[in-house]
NUVEXMI-526168 format. One record per atom (N, C-alpha, C, CB): x, y, z. Coordinates in steps of 0.1 Angstrom, whole numbers, plus 5000, padded with zeros to 4 digits. Glycine has a CB too. Layout:
XYZ ...
END
This chain:
500849885000 500050005000 500950125000 499050005012 500750204990 501650324989 500750454991 502250334975 501150535001 500450655004 500950764995 500650685019 499950844991 500450964984 501051064993 499251024976 501651164987 502451264995 501551345005 503151364986 500351365001 499451445010 499151375023 498151475003 498951245022 498651165035 499851145043 498051035031 501051145037 502251135044 502451265052 503551115035 502151385047 502251505054 501251515065 502051625045 500051455063 499051445074 499651365086 497751385069 500251255083 500851165093 502051235100 501351035087 502851315092 503851395099 503351495108 504751455088 502251555104 501551655113 501051595126 500451725105 500451475124 499951415136 501151365145 499151285132 502251325139 503351285147 503951405155 504451225138 503951525148 504351645155 503451685167 504451765145 502151665165 501251695176 501551605188 499751675171 501751475185 502051375196 503351415203 502151235190 504351455195 505651495201 505451615209 506751525190 504651705205 504351825213 503751795226 503451925205 502751695226 502151655238 503151585248 500951565235 503951505242 505051445251 505951545257 505851345242 506251655249 507151765255 506351835266 507551855243 505051855264 504251915274 504251845287 502851945270 504251705286 504251625298 505651635304 503951475295 506651635296 508051645301 508351785308 509051625289 507651885303 507652015309 507352015324 506852115302 506251935327 505851925341 506751845349 504351875342 507351745343 508351665350 509551735354 508751535342 510051825345 511251895347 511152015357 511851955334 509852065358 509652185366 510152165380 508152215367 510752275385 511352275399 511552415403 512652185399 512852435407 513152575411 514452615404 513352585427 514652745403 515852795397 516052765382 517052745404 517152705379 517452675365 516452575359 518852625363 515852495367 514952395362 513652465357 514552295373 513252575364 512052645359 512352705345 511652755369 513552755343 513952815331 513952715320 515352885332 514552595322 514552495312 513152445309 515452375317 512352435320 510952395319 510152485310 510252375332 510352615311 509652715303 510052705289 509852855309 511352685286 511852665272 511152545266 513352655272 511052435274 510452315269 508952345266 510552195279 508252415274 506852455272 506652535259 506352535284 507552625257 507452705245 507652625232 508452825245 508652535233 508952445222 507752355219 510152365224 507152305230 505952215229 504852285222 505552175243 504552405226 503452485220 503752505205 503152615227 504952545202 505252565188 505152435179 506752615187 505652325185 505552195177 504052155175 506252085185 503252175185 501852145184 501152235173 501052155197 501552365173 500952455163 501452415149 501352595166 502652385147 503152345134 502552215130 504752335134 502352125139 501751995135 500252015131 501851905147 499552105139 498152135135 498052195122 497552215146 498952295119 498952365106 499152265095 499952475106 500152185096 500452085085 499351995083 501752015089 498751945094 497651845093 496451905086 497351785106 496052025091 494852085086 494952135072 494452195095 496152185069 496352235055 496352115045 497652315054 496952005049 496951895039 495551825039 497951795044 494851815050 493451765049 492551845040 492851745063 492751975041 491952075033 492252055018 492252215037 493552025015 493952005001 493651874995 495452035000 493351775003 493051634998 491551644993 493151535009 491451584981 490051574975 489751434971 489951664963 
END
């Protein structure tokens, strides 16, 4: 079964969303005090950005599929 390029991009988008959720969970694990809060906030920002990119890729490719 060969997937066309549009569905591969949809799967990549979904994978990015899952990675973003995993990073969000990791953000809560790392949280602490001092430098750990700083690292935790960086992980949180990266998590949000990854989820947004994954959502954009997924929705734009689903919209283009006919």
